NUTI-88866 format. One record per residue (C-alpha): x, y, z. Coordinates in pm, whole numbers. Layout:
// NUTI-88866
X, Y, Z
...
This chain:
// NUTI-88866
977, 1732, -3233
639, 1899, -3179
459, 2047, -3481
470, 2423, -3515
92, 2451, -3566
-215, 2278, -3426
-370, 2185, -3757
-585, 1878, -3690
-934, 1948, -3554
-962, 1593, -3418
-675, 1655, -3174
-871, 1904, -2963
-1178, 1680, -2950
-965, 1384, -2843
-800, 1592, -2572
-1141, 1705, -2445
-1270, 1347, -2442
-965, 1224, -2249
-995, 1496, -1987
-1368, 1430, -1961
-1287, 1066, -1886
-1045, 1166, -1612
-1289, 1416, -1459
-1554, 1145, -1441
-1306, 913, -1276
-1213, 1165, -1008
-1578, 1253, -937
-1652, 886, -870
-1329, 847, -674
-1418, 1142, -450
-1777, 1028, -405
-1683, 687, -264
-1401, 844, -63
-1626, 1111, 89
-1876, 840, 184
-1609, 685, 411
-1715, 936, 679
-2073, 806, 675
-1956, 444, 679
-1731, 522, 976
-2010, 696, 1165
-2238, 396, 1106
-1959, 153, 1202
-2026, -29, 875
-1690, -205, 861
-1781, -459, 595
-1904, -186, 362
-1587, 13, 433
-1374, -285, 334
-1583, -339, 22
-1546, 27, -80
-1169, 10, -28
-1149, -293, -259
-1378, -156, -527
-1216, 188, -539
-891, 29, -657
-1072, -94, -969
-1218, 248, -1059
-916, 373, -1247
-873, 83, -1488
-1246, 84, -1562
-1236, 453, -1660
-924, 396, -1872
-1098, 107, -2052
-1397, 333, -2114
-1170, 606, -2250
-991, 370, -2488
-1322, 230, -2616
-1463, 580, -2669
-1158, 703, -2861
-1152, 393, -3081
-1522, 424, -3155
-1530, 798, -3227
-1184, 862, -3370
-1034, 522, -3464
-757, 629, -3225
-523, 337, -3290
-509, 429, -3660
-419, 796, -3610
-74, 918, -3721
177, 1024, -3458
148, 1390, -3560
-210, 1391, -3434
-108, 1245, -3097
156, 1514, -3059
-114, 1775, -3110
-348, 1595, -2868
-86, 1626, -2597
-42, 2000, -2659
-417, 2060, -2646
-440, 1852, -2329
-174, 2064, -2160
-376, 2373, -2244
-691, 2221, -2093
-508, 2157, -1765
-463, 2528, -1694
-633, 2596, -1359
-720, 2225, -1318
-709, 2111, -955
-564, 1765, -1025
-333, 1824, -1325
-75, 1564, -1221
-342, 1294, -1196
-490, 1398, -1529
-147, 1365, -1692
-115, 1012, -1556
-462, 928, -1691
-351, 1058, -2032
-47, 828, -2017
-261, 529, -1925
-499, 579, -2216
-218, 644, -2464
-16, 340, -2363
-323, 121, -2413
-358, 254, -2768
-2, 312, -2891
278, 59, -2931
534, 85, -2651
804, 200, -2894
621, 535, -2898
631, 585, -2521
851, 892, -2552
832, 1248, -2427
662, 1359, -2751
360, 1136, -2687
316, 1096, -2310
404, 1287, -1995
744, 1147, -1898
788, 1468, -1697
507, 1683, -1556
404, 1965, -1788
182, 2155, -1542
304, 2273, -1203
112, 2173, -891
268, 2445, -676
23, 2679, -502
-290, 2540, -662
-582, 2692, -476
-946, 2591, -464
-1130, 2907, -566
-1475, 2780, -470
-1598, 3005, -183
-1760, 2721, 14
-1474, 2475, -34
-1255, 2368, 253
-892, 2478, 254
-631, 2203, 247
-551, 2254, 614
-673, 2459, 906
-437, 2654, 1131
-511, 2706, 1502
-328, 2959, 1719
-379, 2864, 2084
-228, 3021, 2393
-123, 2827, 2701
-457, 2904, 2867
-674, 2802, 2573
-485, 2501, 2435
-737, 2251, 2573
-1033, 2438, 2428
-851, 2476, 2096
-785, 2102, 2073
-1151, 2027, 2148
-1257, 2273, 1876
-1003, 2117, 1639
-1170, 1775, 1675
-1525, 1916, 1677
-1461, 2090, 1344
-1464, 1753, 1168
-1836, 1735, 1255
-1862, 1365, 1318
-2227, 1271, 1369
-2148, 1021, 1646
-2078, 1178, 1989
-1759, 1118, 2184
-1785, 934, 2512
-1581, 1208, 2680
-1384, 1429, 2443
-1255, 1650, 2723
-1103, 1346, 2895
-946, 1231, 2568
-796, 1575, 2502
-650, 1574, 2853
-479, 1245, 2767
-358, 1392, 2437
-215, 1700, 2609
-41, 1474, 2859
115, 1286, 2566
216, 1618, 2406
385, 1723, 2729
563, 1387, 2751
672, 1405, 2386
784, 1766, 2374
878, 1816, 2739
871, 2155, 2908
915, 2416, 2640
844, 2783, 2585
557, 2871, 2355
701, 3078, 2071
531, 3378, 1914
421, 3179, 1611
303, 2869, 1797
31, 2702, 1591
-131, 2370, 1513
-195, 2286, 1147
-439, 2006, 1069
-541, 1865, 731
-907, 1944, 670
-1018, 1588, 591
-1003, 1289, 820
-803, 988, 700
-1024, 676, 706
-894, 320, 700
-1053, 2, 833
-1219, 87, 1167
-1033, 412, 1232
-1050, 782, 1144
-725, 977, 1182
-667, 1345, 1251
-336, 1429, 1079
-141, 1747, 1142
165, 1909, 1297
252, 2128, 1595
467, 2426, 1499
662, 2600, 1774
913, 2850, 1641
1138, 2657, 1403
1036, 2317, 1542
767, 2112, 1369
629, 1795, 1530
403, 1573, 1314
115, 1403, 1493
-187, 1185, 1428
-485, 1105, 1650
-674, 781, 1576
-1048, 799, 1653
-1225, 468, 1715
-1570, 341, 1813
-1628, 205, 2160
-1863, -86, 2217
-2124, 150, 2362
-2142, 325, 2022
-1953, 637, 2131
-1621, 763, 1994
-1288, 806, 2166
-932, 907, 2077
-731, 588, 2111
-372, 707, 2077
-141, 1000, 2014
128, 944, 1750
421, 1185, 1727
720, 1232, 1499
821, 1107, 1158
879, 745, 1262
525, 706, 1400
380, 863, 1086
593, 643, 860
444, 336, 1028
94, 480, 984
157, 544, 613
353, 222, 559
375, 53, 217
248, -261, 391
-91, -108, 480
-414, -50, 291
-470, 285, 122
-645, 563, 315
-971, 719, 209
-928, 1097, 216
-1162, 1348, 53
-933, 1589, -138
-1002, 1857, -395
-629, 1925, -443
-428, 1604, -381
-92, 1767, -451
-147, 2003, -157
-215, 1707, 72
101, 1534, -47
304, 1851, 2
174, 1880, 359
246, 1513, 431
598, 1541, 289
668, 1827, 528
602, 1575, 806
772, 1275, 642
1055, 1408, 423
1204, 1058, 389
884, 926, 234
888, 945, -148
604, 1136, -308
518, 820, -502
443, 631, -181
242, 919, -36
19, 938, -341
-34, 563, -315
-106, 584, 58
-394, 826, -4
-550, 598, -264
-397, 749, -579
-178, 448, -646
-180, 486, -1025
-15, 827, -1000
214, 685, -732
314, 417, -982
382, 686, -1245
600, 886, -1005
783, 572, -899
878, 499, -1259
1005, 855, -1305
1218, 818, -992
1344, 483, -1119
1455, 631, -1453
1628, 913, -1265
1813, 659, -1049
1920, 459, -1354
2064, 771, -1511
2267, 851, -1199
2397, 502, -1119
2622, 250, -1291
2579, -83, -1107
2417, -379, -1277
2096, -573, -1224
2169, -912, -1069
1988, -1221, -944
1861, -1124, -598
2047, -1275, -300
1870, -1552, -111
1700, -1880, -195
1561, -1885, -549
1186, -1924, -575
1010, -2197, -769
745, -1960, -907
903, -1615, -929
1234, -1503, -1075
1363, -1217, -860
1637, -969, -944
1754, -638, -804
1990, -345, -849
2225, -323, -548
2199, 58, -532
1819, 59, -548
1589, -36, -255
1342, -244, -458
1327, -590, -616
1183, -694, -953
976, -1012, -977
866, -1206, -1285
638, -1508, -1298
828, -1800, -1451
699, -1972, -1764
691, -2313, -1599
693, -2452, -1245
813, -2774, -1079
552, -3052, -1044
482, -2980, -675
360, -2631, -768
14, -2684, -912
-54, -2331, -1030
-79, -2109, -1338
33, -1759, -1433
-329, -1640, -1419
-378, -1782, -1070
-60, -1616, -941
-167, -1282, -1088
-501, -1319, -911
-318, -1368, -579
-123, -1046, -629
-446, -865, -712
-603, -1006, -395
-320, -856, -190
-358, -521, -368
-727, -505, -285
-711, -653, 65
-627, -495, 398
-253, -563, 427
-251, -489, 805
113, -382, 791
221, -737, 707
205, -765, 326
415, -549, 97
238, -338, -163
335, -431, -519
368, -217, -830
271, -397, -1150
412, -287, -1488
386, -401, -1849
639, -355, -2131
919, -198, -1927
1238, -126, -2121
1572, -170, -1943
1916, -94, -2090
2067, -435, -2168
2416, -321, -2074
2299, -282, -1713
2222, -656, -1678
2472, -914, -1559
2504, -1196, -1811
2405, -1454, -1550
2075, -1272, -1501
2011, -1251, -1876
2062, -1625, -1907
1828, -1681, -1612
1561, -1469, -1782
1600, -1655, -2112
1580, -1990, -1935
1283, -1931, -1704
1091, -1636, -1853
1141, -1637, -2231
779, -1540, -2298
822, -1223, -2092
1148, -1115, -2254
1188, -915, -2574
1515, -774, -2704
1489, -444, -2892
1822, -303, -3000
2007, -199, -2685
1706, -258, -2461
1554, -557, -2285
1175, -522, -2264
1003, -711, -1982
640, -768, -2073
515, -810, -1715
696, -735, -1390
613, -674, -1024
822, -435, -815
836, -449, -434
1039, -279, -166
1353, -477, -86
1375, -630, 259
1625, -858, 428
1491, -1215, 387
1404, -1341, 734
1602, -1665, 693
1918, -1464, 615
1847, -1219, 896
1822, -1502, 1150
2153, -1652, 1037
2339, -1331, 1125
2125, -1224, 1423
2241, -1174, 1779
2035, -1358, 2044
1833, -1041, 2108
1774, -984, 1737
1676, -1346, 1686
1418, -1328, 1967
1273, -1006, 1826
1257, -1154, 1475
1081, -1473, 1585
830, -1280, 1795
767, -1047, 1499
730, -1346, 1266
456, -1492, 1484
290, -1152, 1520
292, -1115, 1141
111, -1446, 1098
-143, -1353, 1366
-208, -1017, 1202
-262, -1191, 868
-501, -1435, 1036
-693, -1140, 1180
-726, -1004, 826
-864, -1338, 697
-539, -1433, 521
-367, -1772, 539
-15, -1723, 400
12, -2078, 267
389, -2118, 253
507, -1994, 594
878, -2067, 548
1114, -1801, 684
1243, -1718, 335
900, -1583, 237
914, -1308, 500
1135, -1001, 512
1257, -757, 775
1202, -385, 712
1435, -107, 821
1206, -54, 1121
1255, -418, 1228
902, -519, 1126
848, -860, 966
647, -852, 643
522, -1134, 419
601, -1105, 46
544, -1440, -129
183, -1448, -243
149, -1742, -482
-4, -1973, -217
-212, -1735, -5
-578, -1813, 57
-860, -1658, 250
-853, -1812, 596
-1224, -1883, 565
-1162, -2097, 255
-926, -2332, 442
-1011, -2640, 644
-788, -2663, 953
-756, -3016, 1087
-568, -3219, 1341
-360, -3510, 1212
-569, -3824, 1274
-429, -4074, 1522
-280, -4383, 1351
-515, -4679, 1361
-242, -4941, 1380
133, -4987, 1414
181, -4998, 1038
30, -4650, 998
226, -4521, 1297
558, -4635, 1149
474, -4534, 792
680, -4260, 628
384, -4182, 401
61, -3997, 480
-201, -4264, 554
-502, -4029, 588
-703, -3849, 324
-606, -3485, 255
-838, -3246, 72
-713, -2959, -150
-785, -2693, 117
-690, -2904, 422
-425, -2757, 653
-260, -2939, 945
-100, -2675, 1172
78, -2928, 1395
290, -3027, 1092
440, -2675, 1065
695, -2745, 1339
946, -2966, 1153
970, -2713, 868
992, -2399, 1082
1157, -2489, 1411
1476, -2679, 1327
1692, -2409, 1491
1683, -2474, 1870
1699, -2102, 1955
1412, -2030, 1719
1207, -2316, 1858
1240, -2198, 2219
1127, -1844, 2140
850, -1957, 1905
699, -2204, 2152
713, -1944, 2431
528, -1673, 2234
344, -1842, 1949
299, -2212, 2025
-76, -2183, 1955
4, -2145, 1584
72, -2520, 1583
-278, -2591, 1717
-572, -2633, 1478
-805, -2485, 1742
-635, -2145, 1708
-701, -2131, 1334
-1051, -2276, 1358
-1145, -2024, 1626
-1040, -1726, 1415
-1212, -1870, 1108
-1536, -1908, 1303
-1524, -1549, 1433
-1461, -1408, 1084
-1746, -1615, 938
-1968, -1479, 1217
-1899, -1125, 1088
-1634, -1011, 1336
-1381, -759, 1204
-1060, -766, 1405
-865, -461, 1517
-509, -441, 1388
-354, -114, 1498
-83, 64, 1294
93, 185, 1608
261, 46, 1915
51, -25, 2224
264, 225, 2417
107, 505, 2213
-245, 423, 2333
-408, 667, 2574
-569, 558, 2901
-511, 194, 2809
-764, -44, 2956
-1047, 210, 2985
-1187, 158, 2637
-1259, -142, 2422
-1286, -104, 2042
-1618, -190, 1883
-1669, -527, 1714
């Protein structure tokens, strides 16, 4: 229960200090995000990638600073719980008229959970539910941009309106021919929407900030015609001559879901009021959870907070039990799931078989690498949690025994709860090896082609997956193949791709053992075949579409280009969505 009076003067000072820490974090977050426009205009792709990596670390650094400050000034870890209850009440008061209250609440939780023992993670001490509404928050600064701009064209002025819509973003680099690009866009609109009557309230709503990721800048909005709303996005790229062009026109929820996929890097979007952006995006992608949208726009810590709230809500409204996940058990990770829930839970085992020369710290570093790297639509994003309490009654006994056998250091029993000290959570996919077993010939061909495309996309992003077995890839509901086993990944540029040396004599040729020297980073692509292509149907499709993956020259060539500074293009949309294909080549 909350105290009736706010009696401790320290509580208000602590609340002020915590909010000051969050405000500093968001100022720095916005500064590096806003600079994405300049980096895009200068085509500084390496700096853009660096900023995307470093921004992910901002939050934890500010939380560490906040914890250190509170310990130094207030001996925070020694304060009684009554003080923390008052801190929370003061903090709620300070969030009145704040433009990012939901993010500030999450920051409060992060600081508190670093200081307090997890047995105190209750509604009285942290924000299990939001205390401040984000509905209708408005930026009252006269010069500030609104969340979105609305355009009201007529049939005669639609082309001019679309040109003005793009010009309003004030990119410093000129377009090669914006009028031509808009003509292509309007042709795509006509193809998508067909012949239709313009209603009285026809309008185009566009979010006021561009969405930057990798080498692209995206206009994101929706066309409203009567009661019909059509989401759209326009990717803007650099041409080799230094000019800009609109590369594609994406329409509808499915296209936008691929653009905002959990398997892609986070966008950089300059936002004063993030909740308004998320509300707008949800109107275009109602099937996309708010947690994933917050993560997609770079606010992954709040996305993680929302995810956990949704998870608790699901637990309360379901009755099935956690079980060992279907599929081949891993040597490094113990994986379990809840049949009614579309995610899996992964724990690093306490010990590994001899052939796995790794450590818990090394595996955690691989997962961090994936978090910070461009995932190019081929590596699942992962949520990382500490000290998560689960109701023991919801666990199958077989799973409990598995946890006690392989992960005893991560398991703590507290009354009716099982507390997992460290766990990763990923979206559940159908393991590719299981998918292939049940696939029709057409599905099998699609899956094998997608598998090869996934590896090639990872190569383009400077990632060597390491263990390329089918079981380490999954199939999403959109039929896309995604990699999800990260304990052996390496940067492509750190690997040495070699051909198997020719045997020097008959004894070596007939030997069942490796007769040549193998270094720790040596990779022999021609040896992949026996492990991957035992199924004759798989082999035929693979060799037709991706046979070069068994050739060391393929890997060496990509490594050399990356080392030379080349940044590959990996597009988050189908080639059929590209406009005037063949007329424009993306910049290096």
